[in-house]
Backbone as CSV, one residue per row, in Angstrom:
resi,resn,N_x,N_y,N_z,CA_x,CA_y,CA_z,C_x,C_y,C_z
1,MET,77.250,222.323,0.837,77.270,220.919,0.442,76.317,220.118,1.335
2,THR,75.474,219.299,0.717,74.531,218.472,1.450,75.215,217.212,1.977
3,ILE,75.072,216.953,3.267,75.647,215.758,3.875,74.558,214.701,3.971
4,ILE,74.821,213.538,3.374,73.858,212.449,3.412,74.113,211.598,4.650
5,MET,73.129,211.541,5.542,73.225,210.719,6.745,72.534,209.393,6.449
6,ARG,73.294,208.351,6.235,72.715,207.041,5.949,72.640,206.219,7.229
7,LYS,71.532,205.500,7.384,71.329,204.655,8.548,71.549,203.194,8.162
8,PHE,72.300,202.491,8.993,72.642,201.096,8.766,72.092,200.266,9.924
9,ALA,71.211,199.322,9.628,70.672,198.430,10.658,71.487,197.143,10.694
10,PHE,71.746,196.635,11.891,72.478,195.377,12.033,71.955,194.643,13.255
11,GLN,72.081,193.330,13.237,71.633,192.515,14.369,72.749,192.461,15.405
12,GLY,72.401,192.801,16.642,73.393,192.737,17.703,73.598,194.086,18.364
13,ALA,74.606,194.137,19.211,74.962,195.359,19.926,76.199,195.982,19.283
14,VAL,76.513,197.206,19.710,77.702,197.898,19.198,78.932,197.019,19.418
15,GLY,79.734,196.864,18.368,80.904,196.002,18.442,80.677,194.623,17.877
16,ALA,79.425,194.328,17.445,79.138,193.040,16.816,79.864,192.954,15.478
17,PHE,80.057,191.742,14.985,80.748,191.567,13.706,79.958,192.202,12.567
18,SER,78.628,192.143,12.629,77.821,192.812,11.605,78.031,194.322,11.630
19,HIS,78.231,194.867,12.808,78.530,196.296,12.938,79.841,196.625,12.227
20,SER,80.858,195.796,12.444,82.149,196.020,11.782,82.027,195.908,10.267
21,ALA,81.246,194.930,9.792,81.042,194.781,8.352,80.333,196.008,7.780
22,GLY,79.374,196.553,8.533,78.692,197.760,8.100,79.635,198.947,8.007
23,ARG,80.562,199.039,8.939,81.555,200.123,8.892,82.427,200.002,7.652
24,LEU,82.789,198.763,7.290,83.585,198.566,6.077,82.807,199.003,4.845
25,PHE,81.522,198.643,4.779,80.725,199.027,3.618,80.526,200.537,3.571
26,ALA,80.315,201.164,4.729,80.164,202.617,4.775,81.427,203.313,4.285
27,SER,82.599,202.757,4.632,83.852,203.352,4.170,83.988,203.232,2.661
28,ARG,83.464,202.143,2.096,83.493,201.977,0.655,82.620,203.039,-0.032
29,LEU,81.500,203.380,0.594,80.619,204.410,0.045,81.184,205.809,0.250
30,GLY,82.255,205.906,1.043,82.815,207.218,1.349,81.957,207.984,2.334
31,ASN,81.216,207.270,3.149,80.233,207.896,4.030,80.411,207.484,5.486
32,ALA,81.570,206.927,5.817,81.742,206.346,7.146,81.533,207.361,8.266
33,LYS,81.978,208.609,8.064,81.873,209.610,9.123,80.433,210.030,9.384
34,HIS,79.572,209.823,8.386,78.188,210.270,8.523,77.217,209.092,8.588
35,ALA,77.744,207.899,8.823,76.890,206.723,8.943,76.335,206.624,10.357
36,VAL,75.067,206.243,10.444,74.406,206.027,11.735,74.063,204.549,11.833
37,PHE,74.597,203.868,12.832,74.400,202.430,12.966,73.321,202.151,14.009
38,GLN,72.369,201.287,13.626,71.189,201.027,14.435,71.162,199.560,14.880
39,PRO,71.464,199.276,16.145,71.415,197.890,16.636,69.991,197.343,16.621
40,CYS,69.847,196.075,16.261,68.550,195.397,16.240,68.645,194.093,17.020
41,ARG,67.531,193.657,17.576,67.528,192.435,18.375,67.528,191.170,17.511
42,SER,67.027,191.273,16.283,66.869,190.080,15.457,67.114,190.406,13.998
43,PHE,67.310,189.357,13.186,67.438,189.542,11.743,66.132,190.061,11.157
44,ASP,65.005,189.572,11.673,63.701,190.055,11.194,63.588,191.563,11.364
45,GLU,64.070,192.068,12.494,64.001,193.509,12.737,64.861,194.275,11.740
46,VAL,66.032,193.732,11.398,66.886,194.377,10.388,66.126,194.507,9.072
47,PHE,65.511,193.416,8.623,64.769,193.450,7.367,63.599,194.423,7.437
48,GLU,62.876,194.423,8.560,61.712,195.293,8.676,62.119,196.756,8.636
49,ARG,63.228,197.103,9.251,63.697,198.489,9.227,64.053,198.912,7.799
50,VAL,64.643,198.012,7.039,65.001,198.342,5.659,63.754,198.436,4.786
51,VAL,62.854,197.472,4.920,61.621,197.469,4.122,60.801,198.736,4.381
52,SER,60.726,199.159,5.625,59.920,200.329,5.986,60.577,201.643,5.610
53,GLY,61.887,201.608,5.318,62.606,202.837,5.019,63.209,203.489,6.238
54,ALA,63.063,202.868,7.412,63.657,203.433,8.626,65.182,203.366,8.576
55,SER,65.721,202.426,7.808,67.170,202.313,7.597,67.431,202.232,6.101
56,ALA,68.492,202.885,5.664,68.848,202.832,4.244,69.413,201.475,3.870
57,PHE,70.183,200.900,4.783,70.843,199.628,4.520,70.704,198.703,5.723
58,GLY,70.786,197.405,5.473,70.877,196.415,6.525,72.076,195.526,6.273
59,ILE,72.717,195.082,7.333,73.886,194.201,7.225,73.498,192.862,7.828
60,ILE,73.584,191.806,7.024,73.162,190.473,7.487,74.250,189.452,7.175
61,PRO,74.601,188.583,8.118,75.534,187.493,7.804,74.850,186.464,6.919
62,LEU,75.532,186.045,5.874,74.981,185.062,4.948,75.623,183.693,5.102
63,GLU,76.938,183.680,5.312,77.647,182.404,5.281,78.963,182.522,6.025
64,ASN,79.261,181.520,6.814,80.542,181.442,7.504,81.354,180.297,6.926
65,SER,82.644,180.514,6.781,83.497,179.512,6.137,83.664,178.248,6.963
66,SER,83.340,178.305,8.265,83.487,177.142,9.133,82.188,176.371,9.328
67,ILE,81.065,177.080,9.450,79.808,176.410,9.801,78.747,176.511,8.715
68,GLY,79.039,177.218,7.628,78.100,177.262,6.518,77.125,178.425,6.582
69,SER,75.954,178.238,5.952,75.002,179.319,5.741,74.201,179.657,6.998
70,ILE,73.783,180.910,7.075,72.861,181.364,8.108,71.467,181.267,7.495
71,ALA,70.821,180.122,7.693,69.616,179.757,6.936,68.498,180.783,7.070
72,ALA,68.316,181.339,8.263,67.197,182.262,8.485,67.242,183.445,7.536
73,ASN,68.444,183.916,7.231,68.550,185.092,6.370,68.256,184.767,4.910
74,PHE,68.509,183.541,4.482,68.139,183.161,3.120,66.619,183.146,2.977
75,ASP,65.921,182.656,3.978,64.462,182.655,3.930,63.914,184.081,3.909
76,LEU,64.541,184.984,4.659,64.100,186.373,4.670,64.395,187.067,3.340
77,LEU,65.504,186.716,2.702,65.808,187.284,1.383,64.715,186.933,0.377
78,TRP,64.176,185.727,0.497,63.117,185.302,-0.414,61.806,186.028,-0.130
79,SER,61.469,186.161,1.148,60.126,186.614,1.504,59.978,188.131,1.565
80,LYS,61.074,188.861,1.694,60.987,190.316,1.850,61.326,191.030,0.537
81,GLU,60.700,192.196,0.346,60.947,192.993,-0.853,62.158,193.895,-0.632
82,ILE,63.315,193.312,-0.845,64.577,194.049,-0.680,65.487,193.713,-1.858
83,ALA,66.618,194.410,-1.929,67.639,194.106,-2.927,68.982,193.938,-2.225
84,LEU,69.752,192.944,-2.666,71.147,192.827,-2.230,71.976,193.807,-3.054
85,VAL,72.648,194.730,-2.385,73.408,195.756,-3.103,74.907,195.685,-2.813
86,GLY,75.322,194.758,-1.973,76.739,194.658,-1.665,77.053,193.402,-0.882
87,GLU,78.319,193.089,-0.821,78.799,191.942,-0.056,80.129,192.300,0.575
88,VAL,80.277,191.970,1.840,81.533,192.188,2.555,81.999,190.856,3.124
89,SER,83.201,190.439,2.758,83.819,189.247,3.332,84.830,189.707,4.379
90,MET,84.696,189.183,5.594,85.494,189.697,6.698,86.054,188.570,7.544
91,ALA,87.302,188.701,7.933,87.902,187.738,8.860,87.197,187.827,10.210
92,ILE,86.909,186.662,10.792,86.220,186.606,12.083,87.136,185.941,13.095
93,HIS,87.584,186.718,14.076,88.417,186.192,15.151,87.654,186.345,16.465
94,HIS,87.473,185.238,17.144,86.707,185.229,18.393,87.657,185.297,19.591
95,GLN,87.325,186.186,20.515,88.123,186.346,21.733,87.290,185.917,22.941
96,LEU,87.952,185.282,23.888,87.321,184.991,25.167,87.544,186.199,26.057
97,ILE,86.454,186.856,26.452,86.602,188.106,27.196,85.820,188.036,28.508
98,GLY,86.376,188.703,29.523,85.747,188.688,30.835,86.127,189.911,31.634
99,LEU,85.786,189.887,32.904,86.126,190.995,33.789,87.635,191.034,34.021
100,PRO,88.176,192.214,34.358,89.625,192.326,34.563,90.184,191.358,35.600
101,ASP,89.366,190.978,36.615,89.872,190.083,37.670,89.469,188.630,37.450
102,SER,88.977,188.304,36.233,88.572,186.925,35.961,89.793,186.015,35.824
103,ASP,89.635,184.793,36.292,90.667,183.769,36.193,90.140,182.683,35.261
104,LEU,90.877,182.417,34.189,90.433,181.455,33.193,90.101,180.109,33.826
105,ALA,90.872,179.698,34.808,90.661,178.395,35.440,89.379,178.345,36.267
106,LYS,88.859,179.517,36.673,87.678,179.559,37.530,86.402,179.928,36.776
107,LEU,86.511,180.091,35.470,85.320,180.391,34.676,84.393,179.185,34.654
108,THR,83.098,179.468,34.544,82.119,178.379,34.432,81.239,178.530,33.190
109,ASP,80.687,179.727,32.950,79.751,179.944,31.850,80.336,180.908,30.821
110,VAL,80.157,180.560,29.536,80.634,181.404,28.442,79.456,181.699,27.525
111,TYR,79.131,182.985,27.383,77.959,183.422,26.629,78.366,183.919,25.239
112,SER,77.548,183.579,24.239,77.762,184.131,22.900,76.625,183.703,21.982
113,HIS,76.634,184.252,20.796,75.662,183.848,19.777,75.926,182.384,19.409
114,PRO,74.860,181.608,19.134,75.062,180.186,18.800,76.049,179.955,17.659
115,ALA,76.045,180.833,16.654,76.980,180.663,15.533,78.426,180.823,15.999
116,ALA,78.665,181.770,16.901,80.020,181.964,17.426,80.445,180.780,18.284
117,LEU,79.542,180.294,19.109,79.857,179.113,19.917,80.208,177.929,19.018
118,ASP,79.472,177.797,17.917,79.702,176.696,16.990,81.052,176.804,16.302
119,GLN,81.564,178.009,16.162,82.860,178.222,15.514,84.023,178.030,16.486
120,CYS,83.723,177.722,17.742,84.761,177.556,18.776,84.642,176.201,19.470
121,ARG,84.242,175.187,18.745,84.032,173.859,19.347,85.312,173.300,19.946
122,LYS,86.427,173.460,19.253,87.694,172.903,19.731,88.104,173.533,21.056
123,PHE,87.810,174.827,21.218,88.112,175.508,22.479,87.346,174.853,23.624
124,PHE,86.067,174.564,23.414,85.269,173.941,24.470,85.676,172.484,24.695
125,ASP,86.132,171.825,23.640,86.603,170.445,23.795,87.811,170.376,24.730
126,ARG,88.683,171.375,24.635,89.870,171.359,25.495,89.635,172.083,26.820
127,SER,88.415,172.609,27.006,88.066,173.292,28.264,86.737,172.737,28.771
128,PRO,86.717,171.468,29.154,85.445,170.817,29.511,84.750,171.414,30.722
129,HIS,85.453,172.227,31.503,84.816,172.845,32.668,83.950,174.045,32.277
130,LEU,84.020,174.465,31.025,83.260,175.631,30.572,81.949,175.202,29.936
131,ARG,80.889,175.939,30.253,79.566,175.643,29.704,79.193,176.724,28.691
132,PRO,79.043,176.371,27.407,78.607,177.369,26.425,77.129,177.703,26.614
133,VAL,76.811,178.991,26.636,75.440,179.448,26.847,75.047,180.354,25.686
134,ALA,73.986,179.992,24.983,73.545,180.764,23.822,72.996,182.120,24.244
135,PHE,73.369,183.150,23.473,72.907,184.517,23.707,72.512,185.092,22.355
136,PHE,71.765,186.201,22.343,71.239,186.708,21.079,72.313,187.324,20.188
137,ASP,73.481,187.662,20.766,74.509,188.374,20.000,75.844,188.267,20.720
138,THR,76.927,188.339,19.955,78.262,188.269,20.562,78.553,189.501,21.417
139,SER,78.380,190.675,20.824,78.671,191.901,21.570,77.667,192.102,22.699
140,GLY,76.421,191.687,22.476,75.430,191.736,23.542,75.814,190.849,24.707
141,ALA,76.447,189.714,24.401,76.930,188.823,25.458,78.016,189.501,26.275
142,ALA,78.874,190.260,25.602,79.923,190.987,26.325,79.316,192.020,27.274
143,LEU,78.300,192.731,26.797,77.626,193.706,27.654,76.953,193.011,28.844
144,PHE,76.378,191.854,28.596,75.735,191.083,29.664,76.752,190.683,30.734
145,VAL,77.933,190.227,30.301,78.978,189.832,31.255,79.426,191.039,32.075
146,LYS,79.540,192.177,31.403,79.917,193.404,32.124,78.880,193.732,33.200
147,GLU,77.600,193.696,32.820,76.543,194.066,33.762,76.342,193.015,34.845
148,LYS,76.568,191.757,34.503,76.433,190.683,35.495,77.508,190.798,36.565
149,ASN,78.691,191.254,36.160,79.802,191.506,37.087,80.160,190.272,37.906
150,ASP,80.217,189.145,37.213,80.538,187.870,37.852,81.838,187.346,37.236
151,PRO,82.918,187.234,38.006,84.203,186.819,37.439,84.230,185.382,36.931
152,THR,83.175,184.612,37.225,83.125,183.247,36.691,82.427,183.186,35.323
153,SER,81.944,184.321,34.825,81.264,184.384,33.535,82.137,185.100,32.514
154,ALA,82.062,184.647,31.264,82.819,185.261,30.185,81.956,185.266,28.924
155,ALA,82.454,185.916,27.894,81.747,185.978,26.610,82.735,185.686,25.497
156,ILE,82.200,185.249,24.381,82.987,185.137,23.155,82.500,186.232,22.219
157,ALA,83.404,187.116,21.866,83.045,188.262,21.026,84.321,188.812,20.394
158,SER,84.193,189.961,19.759,85.338,190.576,19.075,86.175,191.389,20.054
159,ASP,87.383,191.734,19.634,88.210,192.607,20.464,87.573,193.996,20.575
160,ILE,86.803,194.390,19.541,86.105,195.680,19.608,85.059,195.653,20.715
161,ALA,84.346,194.537,20.845,83.344,194.409,21.912,84.000,194.478,23.281
162,ALA,85.184,193.872,23.390,85.913,193.951,24.666,86.261,195.393,24.997
163,ARG,86.740,196.110,23.998,87.125,197.508,24.209,85.903,198.367,24.545
164,GLU,84.799,198.156,23.830,83.582,198.949,24.042,83.034,198.765,25.457
165,ASN,83.229,197.575,26.016,82.636,197.274,27.321,83.637,197.293,28.472
166,GLY,84.879,197.685,28.183,85.879,197.776,29.234,86.247,196.431,29.831
167,LEU,86.208,195.379,28.995,86.526,194.037,29.465,87.943,193.645,29.047
168,THR,88.384,192.514,29.558,89.742,192.021,29.305,89.685,190.781,28.420
169,ILE,90.605,190.689,27.493,90.697,189.488,26.671,91.496,188.444,27.440
170,LEU,90.824,187.337,27.760,91.438,186.267,28.543,92.184,185.286,27.660
171,GLU,91.720,185.115,26.428,92.413,184.260,25.469,92.072,184.743,24.065
172,TRP,93.129,184.919,23.253,92.960,185.448,21.902,92.636,184.340,20.906
173,ASP,91.860,184.698,19.892,91.671,183.890,18.674,91.352,182.424,18.987
174,ILE,90.198,182.202,19.577,89.838,180.840,19.988,88.967,180.136,18.942
175,GLU,88.777,180.755,17.781,88.024,180.089,16.719,88.736,178.825,16.267
176,ASP,87.980,177.861,15.762,88.541,176.571,15.357,89.543,176.704,14.220
177,TYR,89.260,177.632,13.279,90.095,177.756,12.083,90.542,179.209,11.926
178,LYS,91.830,179.399,11.777,92.381,180.749,11.722,91.987,181.493,10.447
179,GLU,91.551,180.749,9.423,91.070,181.386,8.197,89.554,181.604,8.259
180,ASN,89.008,181.620,9.442,87.571,181.781,9.636,87.097,183.122,9.067
181,ARG,86.114,183.068,8.173,85.594,184.288,7.555,84.072,184.207,7.462
182,THR,83.443,185.361,7.443,82.000,185.433,7.235,81.716,186.372,6.074
183,ARG,80.748,185.959,5.272,80.289,186.764,4.144,79.000,187.460,4.568
184,PHE,79.015,188.785,4.548,77.857,189.585,4.932,77.209,190.174,3.684
185,GLY,75.881,190.156,3.657,75.150,190.810,2.590,74.679,192.186,3.040
186,ILE,74.642,193.123,2.089,74.118,194.459,2.347,72.788,194.568,1.618
187,ILE,71.717,194.825,2.364,70.393,194.899,1.756,69.890,196.341,1.770
188,ALA,69.068,196.667,0.763,68.472,197.994,0.668,67.020,197.859,0.240
189,ASN,66.226,198.854,0.584,64.842,198.902,0.163,64.779,199.143,-1.345
190,LEU,63.798,198.552,-2.017,63.693,198.685,-3.470,63.365,200.111,-3.892
191,ASP,62.693,200.883,-3.036,62.262,202.232,-3.403,62.976,203.320,-2.610
192,PHE,63.309,203.020,-1.358,63.932,204.023,-0.498,65.390,204.248,-0.900
193,ASN,65.895,205.457,-0.661,67.308,205.776,-0.891,67.691,205.581,-2.357
194,PRO,67.168,206.417,-3.271,67.399,206.217,-4.695,68.850,206.357,-5.133
195,ASP,69.714,206.928,-4.274,71.116,207.064,-4.673,71.959,205.881,-4.233
196,SER,71.335,204.798,-3.727,72.116,203.620,-3.340,72.627,202.904,-4.590
197,PRO,73.749,202.162,-4.487,74.430,201.609,-5.665,73.741,200.364,-6.212
198,ARG,72.600,200.549,-6.910,71.875,199.394,-7.419,72.052,199.222,-8.926
199,GLU,72.795,200.135,-9.569,73.048,199.939,-10.993,73.972,198.741,-11.187
200,ILE,74.026,198.226,-12.426,74.908,197.087,-12.698,76.345,197.529,-12.473
201,PRO,77.072,196.840,-11.604,78.451,197.245,-11.294,79.401,196.909,-12.441
202,ASP,80.615,197.415,-12.321,81.655,197.028,-13.272,82.020,195.567,-13.036
203,PRO,82.284,194.817,-14.110,82.661,193.409,-13.936,84.075,193.295,-13.373
204,PRO,84.357,192.169,-12.701,83.410,191.091,-12.415,82.468,191.474,-11.279
205,TYR,81.228,191.049,-11.393,80.261,191.294,-10.338,79.434,190.030,-10.131
206,LYS,78.675,190.022,-9.051,77.900,188.837,-8.705,76.407,189.093,-8.906
207,ILE,75.720,188.035,-9.272,74.261,188.009,-9.268,73.831,186.966,-8.249
208,SER,72.919,187.357,-7.370,72.295,186.399,-6.464,70.843,186.237,-6.885
209,CYS,70.386,184.995,-6.971,69.014,184.747,-7.401,68.455,183.535,-6.664
210,VAL,67.138,183.386,-6.742,66.444,182.246,-6.157,65.633,181.587,-7.262
211,ALA,65.707,180.262,-7.337,65.000,179.523,-8.377,64.106,178.461,-7.765
212,GLU,62.862,178.402,-8.225,61.975,177.291,-7.915,61.807,176.484,-9.198
213,LEU,62.161,175.201,-9.154,62.262,174.370,-10.343,61.122,173.368,-10.422
214,PRO,60.822,172.888,-11.619,59.830,171.814,-11.744,60.261,170.600,-10.927
215,HIS,59.305,169.973,-10.264,59.605,168.819,-9.414,59.666,167.564,-10.288
216,GLN,60.755,167.483,-11.063,60.936,166.373,-11.987,62.417,166.103,-12.151
217,PRO,62.779,164.877,-12.556,64.193,164.514,-12.665,64.952,165.443,-13.625
218,GLY,66.124,165.851,-13.189,67.026,166.591,-14.061,66.793,168.079,-14.147
219,SER,65.796,168.619,-13.429,65.507,170.047,-13.580,66.655,170.920,-13.067
220,LEU,67.245,170.545,-11.933,68.373,171.313,-11.410,69.589,171.140,-12.310
221,ALA,69.848,169.916,-12.762,70.990,169.665,-13.642,70.874,170.473,-14.931
222,THR,69.661,170.568,-15.467,69.458,171.341,-16.697,69.797,172.809,-16.483
223,LEU,69.309,173.369,-15.373,69.610,174.775,-15.074,71.114,174.999,-14.963
224,LEU,71.789,174.135,-14.220,73.227,174.309,-14.014,74.012,174.118,-15.308
225,GLN,73.591,173.177,-16.136,74.275,172.958,-17.411,74.123,174.162,-18.337
226,ARG,72.945,174.751,-18.339,72.731,175.918,-19.195,73.559,177.110,-18.724
227,LEU,73.677,177.281,-17.420,74.530,178.351,-16.897,76.001,178.059,-17.188
228,ALA,76.392,176.781,-17.054,77.787,176.406,-17.328,78.157,176.670,-18.777
229,SER,77.186,176.559,-19.685,77.467,176.795,-21.109,77.886,178.230,-21.385
230,LEU,77.568,179.146,-20.462,77.987,180.542,-20.597,79.357,180.791,-19.961
231,ASN,79.973,179.716,-19.456,81.262,179.827,-18.774,81.158,180.773,-17.571
232,ILE,80.074,180.571,-16.803,79.818,181.381,-15.613,80.294,180.621,-14.383
233,ASN,80.960,181.347,-13.487,81.454,180.738,-12.256,80.364,180.775,-11.188
234,LEU,79.834,179.607,-10.822,78.885,179.524,-9.724,79.664,179.529,-8.408
235,THR,79.390,180.499,-7.555,80.136,180.618,-6.299,79.391,180.015,-5.114
236,LYS,78.073,179.761,-5.277,77.314,179.138,-4.188,75.992,178.620,-4.719
237,ILE,75.545,177.485,-4.175,74.189,177.012,-4.378,73.704,176.443,-3.052
238,GLU,72.522,176.868,-2.646,71.968,176.504,-1.345,70.503,176.138,-1.519
239,SER,70.100,174.995,-1.003,68.691,174.611,-1.076,68.000,174.930,0.246
240,ARG,66.754,175.426,0.146,65.940,175.698,1.322,64.557,175.109,1.096
241,PRO,63.965,174.493,2.105,62.642,173.878,1.929,61.566,174.924,1.672
242,ILE,60.556,174.517,0.895,59.366,175.335,0.688,58.324,174.823,1.673
243,PRO,58.064,175.532,2.761,57.217,174.984,3.837,55.816,174.591,3.384
244,GLU,55.277,175.336,2.432,53.907,175.056,2.004,53.819,173.911,0.996
245,ALA,54.958,173.331,0.609,54.973,172.201,-0.328,56.010,171.195,0.176
246,ALA,55.553,170.191,0.908,56.472,169.250,1.557,57.425,168.608,0.557
247,TRP,58.711,168.593,0.902,59.793,167.980,0.138,60.032,168.664,-1.209
248,HIS,59.614,169.910,-1.296,59.979,170.747,-2.434,60.964,171.801,-1.926
249,TYR,61.836,172.239,-2.812,62.909,173.128,-2.399,63.067,174.274,-3.393
250,ARG,63.519,175.409,-2.859,63.967,176.496,-3.723,65.480,176.596,-3.583
251,PHE,66.126,177.045,-4.644,67.586,177.053,-4.699,68.092,178.485,-4.802
252,PHE,68.984,178.826,-3.883,69.661,180.125,-3.907,70.984,179.936,-4.643
253,VAL,71.196,180.738,-5.654,72.372,180.582,-6.507,73.105,181.913,-6.606
254,ASP,74.403,181.889,-6.335,75.272,183.040,-6.563,76.190,182.712,-7.730
255,MET,76.371,183.669,-8.620,77.268,183.460,-9.763,78.036,184.734,-10.041
256,GLU,79.215,184.574,-10.589,80.073,185.708,-10.908,80.123,185.891,-12.408
257,LEU,79.846,187.111,-12.858,79.864,187.435,-14.281,81.095,188.268,-14.600
258,ASP,81.804,187.873,-15.657,83.000,188.611,-16.057,82.705,189.643,-17.134
259,THR,81.458,189.671,-17.613,81.053,190.671,-18.594,79.551,190.896,-18.487
260,PRO,79.093,192.151,-18.585,77.648,192.414,-18.510,76.866,191.778,-19.660
261,ALA,77.551,191.413,-20.753,76.855,190.815,-21.896,76.170,189.512,-21.522
262,LYS,76.667,188.837,-20.478,76.077,187.558,-20.061,74.820,187.743,-19.203
263,ASP,74.602,188.958,-18.742,73.515,189.204,-17.806,72.155,188.827,-18.397
264,ALA,71.881,189.302,-19.601,70.598,189.012,-20.242,70.429,187.521,-20.512
265,HIS,71.528,186.836,-20.823,71.452,185.384,-21.045,71.080,184.655,-19.758
266,VAL,71.630,185.114,-18.637,71.304,184.501,-17.342,69.815,184.657,-17.053
267,VAL,69.283,185.845,-17.250,67.856,186.087,-16.994,66.995,185.213,-17.905
268,ARG,67.403,185.087,-19.167,66.642,184.253,-20.108,66.632,182.788,-19.667
269,ILE,67.768,182.292,-19.203,67.853,180.911,-18.727,66.954,180.703,-17.518
270,LEU,66.951,181.661,-16.591,66.089,181.554,-15.418,64.614,181.543,-15.825
271,LYS,64.247,182.397,-16.762,62.849,182.464,-17.203,62.380,181.158,-17.836
272,THR,63.256,180.522,-18.588,62.843,179.335,-19.345,63.113,178.026,-18.611
273,SER,63.863,178.062,-17.510,64.195,176.831,-16.778,63.448,176.688,-15.462
274,CYS,62.877,177.776,-14.959,62.321,177.782,-13.603,60.804,177.959,-13.627
275,GLU,60.144,177.396,-12.624,58.724,177.689,-12.434,58.547,179.123,-11.952
276,SER,59.463,179.578,-11.105,59.511,180.977,-10.691,60.943,181.285,-10.260
277,TYR,61.268,182.550,-10.296,62.616,182.949,-9.870,62.563,184.381,-9.358
278,LYS,63.620,184.742,-8.647,63.733,186.094,-8.105,65.196,186.514,-8.152
279,ILE,65.467,187.654,-8.780,66.816,188.219,-8.747,66.942,189.009,-7.452
280,LEU,67.845,188.571,-6.588,68.028,189.245,-5.308,68.892,190.491,-5.439
281,GLY,69.832,190.481,-6.389,70.664,191.659,-6.552,71.871,191.410,-7.425
282,ARG,72.438,192.498,-7.898,73.694,192.516,-8.635,74.634,193.437,-7.866
283,TYR,75.839,192.980,-7.578,76.710,193.758,-6.703,78.154,193.308,-6.848
284,SER,79.054,194.177,-6.409,80.477,193.844,-6.364,80.821,193.292,-4.989
285,PRO,81.559,192.188,-4.923,82.016,191.689,-3.618,83.116,192.584,-3.065
286,TRP,83.186,192.696,-1.760,84.156,193.557,-1.076,84.777,192.757,0.048
287,SER,86.034,192.985,0.319,86.740,192.208,1.330,87.544,193.116,2.232
288,ASP,87.699,192.716,3.500,88.526,193.494,4.412,90.010,193.370,4.099
289,THR,90.360,192.545,3.108,91.766,192.455,2.697,92.123,193.532,1.689
290,VAL,91.101,194.264,1.185,91.352,195.341,0.237,91.973,196.512,0.977
291,ALA,93.025,197.081,0.398,93.703,198.204,1.039,92.711,199.335,1.291
292,GLY,92.724,199.864,2.515,91.851,200.973,2.854,90.469,200.556,3.289
293,ALA,90.188,199.252,3.337,88.831,198.807,3.672,88.527,198.940,5.152
294,GLY,89.539,199.041,5.971,89.289,199.131,7.416,90.609,199.243,8.153
295,GLU,90.613,198.862,9.409,91.842,198.908,10.185,92.828,197.873,9.660
296,PRO,94.127,198.154,9.716,95.116,197.199,9.224,94.977,195.849,9.883
297,ALA,95.102,194.801,9.068,94.999,193.433,9.595,96.062,193.213,10.660
298,GLY,95.672,192.557,11.734,96.625,192.200,12.775,96.888,193.312,13.777
299,GLN,96.284,194.494,13.572,96.497,195.585,14.514,95.585,195.385,15.725
300,ARG,96.133,195.096,16.864,95.369,194.758,18.051,95.317,195.929,19.022
301,PRO,94.129,196.294,19.474,94.080,197.284,20.549,94.564,196.659,21.857
302,ILE,95.098,197.467,22.713,95.499,196.991,24.043,94.273,197.044,24.924
303,VAL,93.822,195.891,25.400,92.565,195.819,26.154,92.855,195.411,27.602
């Protein structure tokens, strides 16, 4: 029997939330034991590894329920020749982690990714003696605190990052909202890895697309009205500036289809309503609340 070794690129260090989302997607493919996860320093590097074929899949955060979209990745979805082949929605719980002998009252600097820091504003409001310091990644921040070996420094990261780095959780679940979730996209090369799940999934499934509209009154309303006439559920719309055309925008639209029969109608509407458009992908959404998707919810390692 041939064993397929799939490589998954993600931004951050081992134990990052993108790493966990990749593990969930690998388990869905039935390939978790043979998945190889490749840490990257930046989102650009994740895309480049997928485009070049060095990685079969890339895991990118798209949207957080507390702070909104990760804008850089939407721009990369437009500019790179990739396909969205999956989506993982995952609960995000941020832990304050430090050295075993750290004292919460004596901490001064807390390192983490800017998005994670932004999701913990209330924690910093009630801890004015702490200084948030931006770092390239949550799990990378944990590794930095370990190597710095300074009991006055801490990181905000996952409990997995704490375990991976032999650190102690000083305070659990410091995110502003307990229902905090992030939606991760799974990207694949258009030509590499021909056995990746790019066929039209069973309904309901999502289509992600990008539309550039005529710069005239009512163009966006017309597009949305035509889609609404098909009784299609729009799950997201996001505008991003077109840098080469001041005050012009392209629109990223996610929609859920309950039958494949509507697919051709959607494409026809995009062709006739837009100056240009791009189908980013068709895929089934996946959640860590699905039985068997990962470790049981609420199961905490002893750190």
